[in-house]
N, C-alpha and C positions, 0 to 999 in steps of 0.2 A: 411443440417439438421444433427445434431449430435443426434443419437438415443442412449437411455440408459435405464437401468432398475434400480429401486430403491428398497432397502430392509432396514428394521429396525430390529435390534436384541433386545432381552429382556433386555440387559443392556443399551439400549439407543443408541448404535452405529448406525450411518446411513452409508449405503453402496450404492454407485452409480457405476454401471458397464457399460462401453461402449466397445462393442466388435468391434475390428478392425483386420481383418485377413490378412491385407496387410503388417504387420510388424512382425518380430520375437521377438519383445520386448514387455514388459508390463510396463506401467508407474503406479507407486503407489504414491498417494498423500494423506497425512494425514493433514487435516486442523483442528486446535484446535480453538475453539471460545473464544480466549483470546488474547487481545492486550494491548498496553500501556494504553488505556482508562480505563481498568479494575483495574488498580493498585491503591493501597493506595497512596494518595498524599505525604505521608511521607516515602513511600517505592517504589519509581519508578525505572524503569529499570529492573524489575524482569522478564518480558516476554522476553526481549532481552537476559537476562542472561541465561534463559532456552534454548534459541536457541543454546547456547554453551553447557550447561550441558547435553542436550539430546544426545550428541555424546560422553559422558564420560563413557559410559558403563551402563548396566542395571543389574537387580538383577541376571540374569542367563547368561549374555553375557558381558564379560569383555571389548571387543573392538568391537564397531559397525562397523567402517570404514573398518577394515581389513577383517572382515567376509563378508561384502558386496562386496568389491573389489575382493576377492577370487572367488565369484560367478559371477563376470563379471558385477557388478552393479556400477552405479554412483549416487551420491546423493548431495543434498544441502538443505538449509532452508532459510527462511527469516521471519522477524517480522515486522508488521506494527502497527499503533495505534489501528487497529481493529482486526487483526488475527495473529496467528503464523502458518506457513505452512512448512511442511517437505515433500520432494518429492525425488523420485528416479526412475531410469529406470533399468531394469534387463532383461536378456534373459528369455523367457517365461518358459523354462524348470526349471528355478531356482526361480520361483515365491514364493515357500514356504520359501525359505531363507529370502526373503524380508519381508514376513508376520511374520515369526518368530522374526526377528529383531525388526520390528515395534511394534508387540504385546508385546514383552518383555519390551520395554521401556515405553509402555503405562501402563503395569502392575506395574512396580516400577523401579526407577533408583537405581544405586549402590551408594547411597549417602555416602559421607565421607567428613570430614573437609579438607583433603588434596586436593581432587578434586575440592571442592568449592573454596578453596584459589587459586588454579591454574587458574580457569576460572574468578574469580574476578580480578586477575592480567591481564588476557587477555583482559577483557572488559575495564579495566582502561587504558590499553595501547591503545586500539582502540579509546577510548574517547580522549586521548591526540593527537593521530595521525589524527583523523578525524575531531575533533571539535576545539582543541586548537592550533595545529601546522599546520593546513592546511589553506591556504588562503580562506577566505569566509566560513570557516567551521562552523561557528556559525550562519549563515544566517537563516537556517531552524528553529533553536531554537528561535531566536529573532522574526521571523515572527509569529510563533505559539503563543508565549507569548504576542504578540501585538494584534493578532486577537481574541484570546480566553482569557477571564478573569475568567471564572467559570468552563467551561467544561474541562475534563482531556485531551482533544486534545492540551492543552496549553504546554505540554512537549513532547519532541521527544522520540522515542522508547528507546534510550540509557539511558534516565532518566532525571529528572529535575536537579539532582545533582549527580555527580559520587559517592559522599559519601553514597548515598542510597544503592548502590551496594557494595561498599567496607565495609560497616558496616553490611551487611546482615548476619544473623546467620543461622546456619544449620537448626534449628527448623523453622525459618521463611520460608526458602526455601522449606522444606518438606511440610509445611502447604500450600504453594502456589501450589505445584505440585498436592497434593491430592485434592485440590479444583477445579483445572481447567483442568488437563491433564487426564481426565476420559473419558470412552467410550461415555457417554451421552453428552459430550461436544465436540465431535469429528465427523468429516465427512471423511470417507475413500472412495477414488475413485480408481478403477482399470480400466485402459484403454489400450487396446491392444488385442492380440490374445488369448482371454479366453472367454469361454461361461459364461453367467451370472449365470446359475445354479451351474456350477463348482466353480465359484468365491464365491458364497454364501456358498458352502460347506467348502471351504478352510478358508474363513474368520471366519465362525462359529467355525471351528476347533481351530484356533489360537487366536481369540478374544472373543469368545462367553462366556467364563467363567471369564473374567476380571470383577471385581466388578464395578458397576456404582458408581458415586459420588452423592453428594447432588445437587439438582437443583439450578442453579445459576440464580437468578432474578436480573437483572440490575436495579439500581436506580441511574442513572448518573444525575448529575446536568445539567439543561438545560441552555445553553448560552443565556442570555437576548439579545434582539434586540439592535443593536448599533445605537445611535442617535447623536453622535458627532464624528468628524474626529479625528484620532489618528496619532501620529507621533513619531518616535524614530530616533535619530541621533547618530551614533556611528563612531568611528575612529579606524582603524586597520592598521596593517602593511601589506598592500596589494598594488598591482601595479596600480589599476584603481578604480575610484569611481563606485559604482553601486547604482541603485535605484529600489525599489520594491513598487508597489502599489497593495494592496489587498482589496478584498470585500467579505463579507459573501455570501454564496450560500446555496442551499438546500441539502437534503439528497440524497444518491446514487439512491434510488428507485423513486425519484420524477422526473417528466418530466423536471424540471429545470436543472437536470444533463445534459440532452442531448442538450438543447439549450445553456447552459453554455459551454459545451465542444466544440460545433460548433463555438461559439463566440471566444474562444481562438485559434481555428484553422484559423478563418478568420484573426485574428490579427497576428498569428505567426506560422501557420502550413505549413512551407516550405519557400523556398527562394523568392517566389513571394507574400507572405503574406504581409499584410499592414505595420506592424512594420518594417519588413525587407526592403520592397520596399521604404517606405517613410522616415524612421528614420535612417536606416543603409546605404542604397545605395544613396538616393537623398540628404537628409539633413545632413547625416554623423554625427549625434549627438551621435549615438551608434556604437560600434564595433560589438556588438551582442545584440539580443533582444529575448525575449521569453514570452510566456503566457501559463498558465496551470490551471487546477482545481485539487483539492485534491481527489475528488470523494469518499469521506469517507462515511461510513455507516450513521453516524449522520451528522448534518449540517457541510458542509465544507467551503472552500473559493476558490476564483479565484484570481490569482496573475499575475501581469505583471512586467517583469524585463527588465532592460536595463543596459548594461555595457558602461560607457561613455568614449569617447575619452578624452585625457588629456586636450585638449583645450576647452572643453565644460563645461557649468555650470549646477549644479544640478537643479537650478530653471528653466532654459530653458527646460531641459530634462523632468521635471514633467509637464510643460505646454504643451509640444508636445505630451506626452502620453495622456493627457486629450483631446487634439485636435483629436487624433485618436478615443478615446472613444466617444466623442461627435458626430463624424461622424457616428458611429453605432447607437447612440440615435436618431439622427435627420433624417437619411436617410435609406431607405430600402437597404439591401444588394442585389446587382444584382443577378439574377437567375443563371447566368453562374458561378459567383464566389462561390455561395453557392453550386452549383452542383459539382464543383471541389473538395471542401473539403469533401463533402459527399462521393465522389468516393474514396478519400484517406482513409476515415474511413471504407468504405466497404471493401477495400483491406486489411486493418489492421484487421478487424473482421474476414475476411475469413482466413487470416493467423493464427489467434488465434484458428481456428477450423481445422487446417491442421495437426499438429503434435500431437502425443498421449499425450505428457507431457503437452502441452499447453491446450489440451482438458481436461485433468484430473484436472489441476489447476482451470480452468474456471468452470467446472462442480461443483467442491467443493465450490468455492466462491459463485456461483449463488444459489446453494442449501442452503447455509448459509443465503443468502438474502431472501430466501423463496421458490425458485423453480429452480432447475437446468436447466429447459427448457428456462429460461430467456436468456441463451446463444444463442438460436435460433431466438430470436426476436430483437436483437440489431440493425441490419440494418434497420428493419422496423421502429423502434422508431426514428432513426436518419433521415430517409428519410421522415418522417411525418412532420418534422420541416420546416416551411415556412418563407420567409423573414419577414413577419409581426410578427411572433413569436420571431424572433431574436431581432427585434426592441423593442418589448414589454419587453423582458428579459433584454436588455441593459438598458432601462429606469428604470427598477426595481432594477437591480444590481448596476449599475454605478452611485451612488449618493455620493456627497461629504461627507454627514453626516455618511455614512457607510464605508468610506475609511480608510485604515491604511497604512501609508507611512513609509517605512524604508529607511533612507538615510545612505548608507554605504560608508564612506569616506576613502580615502587613504591619510595618512599624515594629513596635515592641512585641516580644513574644509573650503569649498568654499561657 
């Protein structure tokens, strides 16, 4: 059980405090309720751009990293289609340094054309290295655009087109900042050796007078139900063929998430999982296989992937994936097989509640979903899933009319 206290300030900032006196460190996590799904379709990649800009100095602090490192702190950040998350750990005696730095960049960044140009070049190079020049680098973008036709999940966090970032103006960037990076659009978590009341005092000192922004009411387009199978065939300079089969799933807070997650673990959750045992080891159709769900706040998708051996055909690979899928649809998963994947998930969830940084991140994320205490009920939700629930979910999810297949070919198409 991860215990915590919750506070809300007049400017709308939410504070979660988890006291853990077993460590000399404090983890500070600032989650902003802004992800790639919130971007203008003609100005994508801005949330990811800000992941970089937020380290370029703020109105009163010229260098974020050097100040934090001098105080013994370490930090990083990440952007998803749903959120932008900044996190750090620091010795408890230097907690005010961390709060000073985070509050100042929430107040206002040190905007300049020079800094913007530098980070636009950094992001452009990242796009080239990660998407254009890396083998299979565009798979994620292709899958998203295949599964989503209306919802903004259709583009990756780096953007629909790198031109959106390279053409961004300083005024557009400032507008984006003052719309989304406001106290009322943020959740701050402190986890470590600090009393909640003391945490409240310090956060009020450093964040309490930051002006709130306007309320952001999402009106995202709803992805219509899929009624016909989709397929995309691409050819790239890669060493092996790969196949991806994707299916729409529900939202993160729906029970469908837990059954879908367990289905992917039955298929690919370890060396003895079905795809590995049957299609990698026995049939030797794939050199590797995987299955996962996106777990996104809005409706996500489940994907199955296989990397083919050179002497295997794409057609056979797809047929054998459907064979494994049909096994889940027509037969109950044995209790011992289900229990094994539940035990693995329990271990993973227990680990997520072990370190102060992972606790801080998870408390922030679940508070965004509606209640930080969701962190404490994850095992219970997984363990409530029975074999019949998995079979029902498999029959609901794995239908041909809802499938999206990406054939990713090496050299000539087979």
